[in-house]
N, C-alpha and C positions, 0 to 999 in steps of 0.2 A: 689565360693559358689556352693554347690551341687545342682543338679536339684530339689531334694526334698525340701531342705531348701529355694531354690530360689522361688519355687512355693508358699510355705507358706509365704515367704516374700512379694511376689506380692499380695497375698490375704490380708495380714495385711495392706499393703500400701494403698489399696483401702479404708480402714476404716479411714485413716488419711486425712481429707478434708482440702481444702485451708482455710476455715473459722477457723478450729482448729489451724492453724498457725497464723492467723490474730488476733483473738479475745483476747488471753491472755494479750497482752500489754494494751489493752483499758479497761480492768477491773483490772489492776494491781495497785500497790501502786503509780504508776506515772499517774494514770488515770486523775486526776484533771489538772495537767499541760498539758497532752496530749490533752485532750478535749478542754482546754482553747486555746491552740495554734490552734487546728483544727477549732474551731468556728471562731476565729479571721481571719484565712485564708479564710474561706468560706464567711465571711462578706466582706472581701477585694475583693473576686471574684465577689460578687454581685455588689459592687460599680463599678468594672471594666466593668461588663456587662452593667450597667447603663450608664457609660461614652460612651461605644461603641454604645448604643442605641441613645444617644444624638448626637453622631457623625454621625449616620445614617440620622437623620433629618437635621443636619447641611449640610450633603452631598447634600440633595435635595435643600435646600435653596441656597447653594453655586452655583450649576449648573444652577439653575433658575436665579440667579443674573447675572451669566455670559451670559446666553442665552438672558436675557432682558437688558443687558448692564446697570445694576443698580449700578452705580459707588458709590453712597452714602451708599449702604449697605456693600460694600466690606470691609472697615476698621473694621466695627463692627463684621463681620463674622470672620476676621482674628484674632481679639482679643479674640473672643470666642474659636476659634480653639486653640490658644496658651494656654489659661487657661485649656481647656480640655486635651491638650497634656501633659502639665506639671504635671497635677494631675494624668494622666494615668501612666506616667513614674515613678513618686514618689511611687505610690501605687504598681506598678508592681515590683519595686526593692525590697521593703520591704516584699511584698508577697513571692517573691522567697527566700529572706533571712529566713523568718519564715518557709517556706517549708523545706529548708535545715536543719534548727535547729530541727524541728520535726522529719525529716527523720533520722538524726544522733542519736537523743535521742532514737528513736525506735530501730535502729540498735544496739546501746550500750546496751539497755535492753535485746534484743534477744541474743547478743553475751555473755553477762554475764550468762544468763540462760542456753544457749546451752553448754557453756564451763563447767558449773557446772554439767550438765547431762552427758556430754561426758566423763569428767574426774572422775566423781563420781562413786563409787562402782565398779571400774575396768572396766567400760563399754568400754573405749577406747582400753583396752587390748583385750577384747573379740571380738571387731569388727575387730581388726587386726589379731588375732589368727584364727578366723573362716572366715575371708574375707567376712564379711557381707555387707560392703559398701566400694566403692573405694574413695580415696582421701577425708577423713573427714576434713582435714585441709582446703581444698578449700571450702567446704560447710560452715565452720565456718567463714573463712576470706573473701570469695568472695560472696557466695550465699546469706548469711544473709544480707549483705550490699545491694546487688541487689534487694533482696526481699522487704526490708523495703522501699527503695527509689522508686522503680518501683511501688509497690502497692500504696504508698501514691500519687505518681504522677498520676497514672491512675485513682484513685478514685476521686481526686480533679479535674482533667481535665474533668472527666465524669460529675461531679456535675456542673462545670462551663458550660459545653456543654449543659446540660439540661436547665440551666438558660437562656442561649443564645437562645436555641431552643424555649422555651416558649415565650420569649420577641419578637424575630424576626418573629416567626410564626404569632403572632398577627399583626405585622407591615405588613407582606406579605399578609395576608388575607384581611386587610382593604384597602391597597393601590392598590393591583393588580386588584381589581374589578371582574366583572363577564365576563366569556368568553361565547359568544353565537355562537353555531355551529348547523349544521343540520345533523341529522343522519337518512337516509332513508326518507328524506323529512320532518322529524319532527324536529322543532326547540328545541334545548337543551341548557340550561344555566348551566354553571359550576361556582358556586361561589368560590372565593379563589383558582382559578385554578392553580396559580403559586405555592401555597403551596402543592397541590396534585402533581404537576410536580416534585417538589423538593423531595417529599417522594418517588415517583416511581423511580426517578433517583438514589437516595441513596440505595434503596432496591436492585435494579439490580446490582449496583456496589458492594454492600456488599456480595451478593451471588456469584458473579464472583470471588471476592477476596478470599473468604473462600475456594472455590473449587480449585483455583490455588495454594493458599499458605498453605493449611492445612498440607502437608507433612513436612513443615519446623519445626513443633513442635518437632517431633521425631529426626529430623536431628540436631536441635540445642541442644537437650539433649545429643546426642552423641558427638557433638562438644565440649561441656563443659568437658565431660569425657576425651576425647583424648587429649585436651589441658592440662588438669591437669596431665595426665599420662606423657606427654612430659616434663612438668615443674618439676615434681617429679624426673624423670630420670636425668635431668640436676643437680638438687640439690644433688642427690646421687653421681653424678660424682664429684662435687665440694668437698663434704665432704670426699670422699675417694681418693683424688687426689694423695697422696703419695703412697698408695698401688697400684693404677693403674699404676703409673709411674714405680714402682719397677718391676711390671710384664710386663712392656712395652705393656700395654693393650689398647693403644690409638686407634688402628685400630678397635679392637672389640667394644670399647665404641662408636666410631664414627658410626660403623655399627648399633649398637643398637639404638643410637640416631636418625639415619636416618630412621630406621624401625618405631620408635615411631612417627617421623614427617611424615612418609609416611601415617600413619593412619589419621593424620590431613589433609594431602593433599587429600586423597580419600574423606574424609568427606566434605572438603571445596569445591571440585568440585560439590558435590551434592548440597551444599548450593548455589553455583553460578548458577547451573542449574535451581533450583526452584525460586531463587531470580530474575533471568532474566525473567521468565514467570510472576512472581508477579509484577515486575517493568513495564512490558508492560501494564498490566491491570491498575496499579496505575497511570502511566503517561498519558495513554489515557483518563482515568477518569478525571484527573486534567485538561488536556488541553481542553476537551469538556466542562467542567464546566465553563471555562472562557467565552465562547460565548453562551452556552445553554440558560441562563436566558434572554439574550437580544433577542435571536431568538424567544423564546416563548412569550415574552412580546411585541415584535415589532408590531404585528397586531393592538393592541389597541393604540400604539403610532402613527402609520401611519394613523390610523383612526381619530386622533386628540382627543382621549379620555384621554390622559395624557400628561403632560409636559415632557420636556427633563430631568429636575431635578427629577421628579417622576420616570422616566425610570431608572436613575442612582441609585435612592434610592431602587427601586425594585431589580435591579441587585445586589446591596450590601446586601440587606436583603436576597435575594435568596442564595447568597454565604454563608452567616452566617448560614442559615437554612440547606443548603446542607452540609456544613462542620460539623454542629452539628449531622445531621443524618448519616454522613460518619465517625463518630468517630471510629467505628470498623475498617473501611478501613484505616484511617490515622494512627491508632495505631496498625495495625496488626503485624508489625515487633516487636514492644515492647511487645505485648500480647504473641507472640510466645516465645520470650525469657523469659518472666515472667512465662509462663506455664512450660517451661523446668526447670527453677529455683525452682518453687513450687514442681515439681515432685521429684527433687533431695532432697529437704528439707523434703518432705513427707516420702521418703524412709529413710532418716537419722533419722527423729523423730521416725519412726516405729522401726528402729534398736535399738535406745537408750532406748525406752520404753519396748522393748522385748529383754533384754540383753542375755537371755538364749535360744534364738531362735534355734540355731544350736544344742545346747545341748539337746533340747527337742525332736528333730527329729533324733538324732544320735543313731545308733544301740548300741553304747558303753554305753549308759545310759538308755537303755530300762528296766533295772532291778533296777533302782533307782539312779545310779551314785554314786560318792563319796560324802559322807556327812561330812561336817566339822562342829563340834559343839564346842562352847566355854563353858567350864565347870569350876566349882569352885574347881579346883584341882591344885596341884603344880607340875604336870608333863604332858608331851605331850605323848599321846598313840595312837596306830593304832590298828584297829580290822578288821581282815579278808580283808585286803586291796589288791585289784587287780587293776593294772594300765592297761589301754586300749588305743588304738588309736581311733580317732573320728569315724572311719569306723566300729568299733566294735571288731577289732582284739585285742586279749589279748596281752599285752606287757610284763607284769611281775607280779608275785605273791609275795607279800611282807609279811614276817612273822610279827606277832604282836610284837611291840617294845614299850618300855616305856623310854622316854628320861627325866631323872630327872635333877634338877638343879645341876650344877657343873659336870655333866657327859660329856664325849667326845666320839662321835660316828664317825667311819670311814665308809663311804659308797663306796663300790668297785664294779666293774663289767666291762665287755667289753663295747666298744662304742655301743650305740644304745640299751642298755639293759633297760634303763628307770631310770637311776640315777638322772638326772636333772629333769625328769618328776615327780619323787618322791618329790623333793623339791617344784615343782610347785603345787603338790597336797597338801603338807603341808601348802603352802601359800594361798590355796583356789583358785588358778588360773587354776586348771585342774580338771574338773568334770567327765572326761571320765573314767569309770571303776566301781568298786563296793567296798563296805566296808565303814568304818567310821574313822574319825580322831577326837580325843578329845584334844583340846588345852586349856591351862589355860586362863581364861577370862581376867585377868589383866596383863598378861605377855607381856613384850616388846620384840618384835621379829625383827630381822634384817636379810634380805636375801642379800647375796653378790654374784652376778654373776661373771663369768669369766671376763667380760668387764663391769665395773661399769659405770653408767651414770654420766656425768659431765655437769651440766647446763651452759649456757652462763652467764658469770658474773665474779665476783672476785673469787680468789682461796678460800677465806673464805666461800663464798657462796657454793662452791663445797664441802668443808669440812663439812659444817653444814647440807647439804642436807640429808633428805627431810624436815628439819625444817628451820626456818629463821636464818640468820647469826647472828642476834642480840641475839639469845639464848646462844651464847658462847662468851667469852671474847677473845681478841687477844692473851692473855697469854696462854689460854687453847689450842688454835689452834696452836700456835708456839711450845708448848710442844709436841703435838701430831705429828707434822711434824718432830721434832728432834728425837722423840722416833722411828719413822719409817724411819729414815735415809734419810730425805728429807730436810736437813739443808739448802741446796742451795735455797730453795723457801720461807724461813721464811720472807725475806725482800720483797717478792712479794705478800704478803697475800692480799693486797687490790688492786692488779693489775687486771684489767678486760681483759680477753682474752678468746679465744676458747681453753680451756685447754686440751681438748681431742686430739688436733692436736699438742700441745707443749710437753706434757708429754709422755715419752716412755710407752709401755705397762706395763713394770715392775714398773715404777714410778706410773702409774695409779693404779696398784694393791696395792702398798704400801700406796697410798693416801686413798684407800678404807679401809684398815686396820686402818689407822689413824681416819677415820670417825667412825668406830666401837668403837674404844677406847673412842672417845668423847661422843658417845651416850650411852655407857654402857648398852647394851640390856641384857635381861635375857636369850634369845636364839639367837645364831649366826649360820646361815646356810651359809656355804662357798662352792660354786660350782666352783671347779677348780680356786679358787680365788687367788692362788699364783703360777699358772702355768707359768707365764711369768718371775718370779724371779729365781735366782740361788738357789741351794739347801742350801747354807750357809745362805742366807738372808731369805729363806723360814723357816728354822729351827728357826732363830732369831725371825721372826714375830709370829710364833706359840707359842714360849716361852713367847713372850711379851703378847699375848692374854691370856695365862693361868695365867701369873703372875698378870696382871692388872685386869682381869675379873675372879677371882677364883670361883665365884658363878654362872657364866654363863654356860649354856649348849652349847656345840659346836658340830655341825654336819657338817662333811666335805665330799664332793664328790671329789675324786682324782683318778689319775692313778699311782701316785708315791707311791711306797712301803715305802719310807723313812719316810712318815708321820705316819706310824703305831705306832711309839714310842710315839707320842703325844696323842694317843687316847686309851681309855679303852675298848670300844666295837667296833665290826666290823660287818657290815651288807653287805653280799655279795648278789648282785642281778644279775640274769641271765635272758635272754629272755625266755618267757614261752615255746617257741618251742624248746629250747635247754635243759632246765631242768624243771622238774615238781615242784621243790620247791627250795627255797633259802637255803644257808648254813649259819649257825650261828657260830660265833667264839667269845669267850670271852678272852680278853687279860688283863694282869695286867697293871695298870697304870705305 
C-alpha cells in the first residue's frame, strides 16, 4: 500500500469502532434468538453467583463447626455442600454449552455477512490488486471466530464479575467490621475496611499490569500478521509443488520460508520479553493475594472480635471481591489479543466499505478515471480510452472501437503494452486511466484468462463455473468435453479432485473453451486463452467457437499471428512512450 493510501486507510480505520463490529448481530434478524440465549446465560450466571454466596456462608459454618467440634452439624453441612456442588456443576455445564452455541451462531452470522461483503462487487479483487489489507482469508476464517467468542466471553465474564462484586462486597462490609486505628493520637474508625483494602489492592495491581503489559497490544497485532504470512507462504508452496520441483527450487523456497519464519521468531522474542515482565507482576499479585486478606483481618481475630469461621469467610469473600476488581488484570492477555483482533477487523471492514480507496488517491484517476456505463445498445464501444498505471503513468492510448454482435477482434501488441489491461478495463476491473466504455446492459459476457480458475470439487462443477453444476445436464457437459477433445475425462465428470493439479495447461485451456460453449455468452474475451495448446488444436478450438457461437462477439489477445485468419478486426496497441497513437487495420473475415 502506498504511503498516501496507507495514511488515508489509517484515518478511515479510526472511524470504525469496536461497537460498530459488535452491534449489527444484536439488531439483526437473529436478534430474538441471540437475546434469548444471552438472557438465559445471564440468569444462569446469577444463579451461580448465588450458589457461590451460599457456599461462602457454608464456609463459615463449616469452619466454626470444626473449631467447636460440633459433630452433630457435620452431616447436615456435608449434605448441603453436596446439593450446592451438584447444582453448581449442572448449571455450569449447560452455561458453557449455551455460551458455545451463542458464540458459534454469532460467528456464523458474521462469516456470512463478511463473505458477502468481501466477495461482492469485486471487493476481494480490489483488495488484492491494490494491496489494501494483508491476509483477508485469515480475517474471515480466524479473526471473526476469535472476535465473536472472545467478545462474548469477556462480556459475560464481566457481568458475572460485577454480580459477584456486588454480592461479596456486601458480605465483606458486613462481616469485616470496623477497624479502629490512631493517626497522630486521634482515634480513627474505618468501617468495612476489608472492602477498602481489596479496592486499593486491585487498583494498584491494575495500574502496574497495564504499565507493564501495554506494549503487548501492538506486538500481538504484528504476531497475527506474520503468522498469517508464513502460513500463506506454505500454502503457495504446496499449490505450486510441481513447478518448484521442475525448477529444483527447494533451496530457494526453504530460504524464503525460513525468512518468513524469522519474522515470527523476531516478533515472538518480543512477546516473550514483555510476557515475562507481565508474568512477574501477575504472579506476585496472585501470590500476595493468598495471604493478604488473612494478614489484614488478623488483628480483629487475635483480639477475639471474630471467630475462625468468620475469618475464613472474610478471606473467601475478600478473594471474590479482589478477583472481581482484578478482572482487568486476570483478563489482560485476552484483552490484548481481543484488541489486536478488533484492529484487524476494523481495518478489514474499512477496506471493504471503501473499495475504491486506492483509486480515489491514485494520480491515474485524478481526471475522473475510466467510466464503465451499461447502456441499452447492442454493441460495446470505447470513447477516448487511455490506460494508465496506478502511479499515473500513461500505459496506452486506445482508439475508439465498436464491438458488434458476431464480430471478431484481434488485439495485438508487445508484452507490457496494455493488452490484458484493456480486457480488465472492459470488465470493469481497471479504473486507472481516462475515457469511457459503454457496454450492452443485458449482454452476457465471459472473460477467459490465460490460466482459468478451477474450483475444488467435481469436474462438472469446474465446467459449470461460475454457475451451479445443476444448471447443466450431464449430457451437455459430456458433449462439451468431447467437442474440445477431452474425451478421456467424460467418465470422470462427477469425480472430485484438485483438477488444476491434474489437468495439463493445454487441457485446462480446452476445458475453459468447453465452459464457454456451455454458457453461450454474447461476448467472449480471450486473453492468451489458447497459448498452451498446439497450433492445430488452437485452430480447431477457434473454428469451434465460431461455428457454435455465430452471434457472439469474440475479442482475442494473442501474440500468435496464425489467429489473424479467425478475426475480422485488428487492434494494435503500443506503449504510450513508444508510439503516440495506435494503428488500426481492417481485415476481411
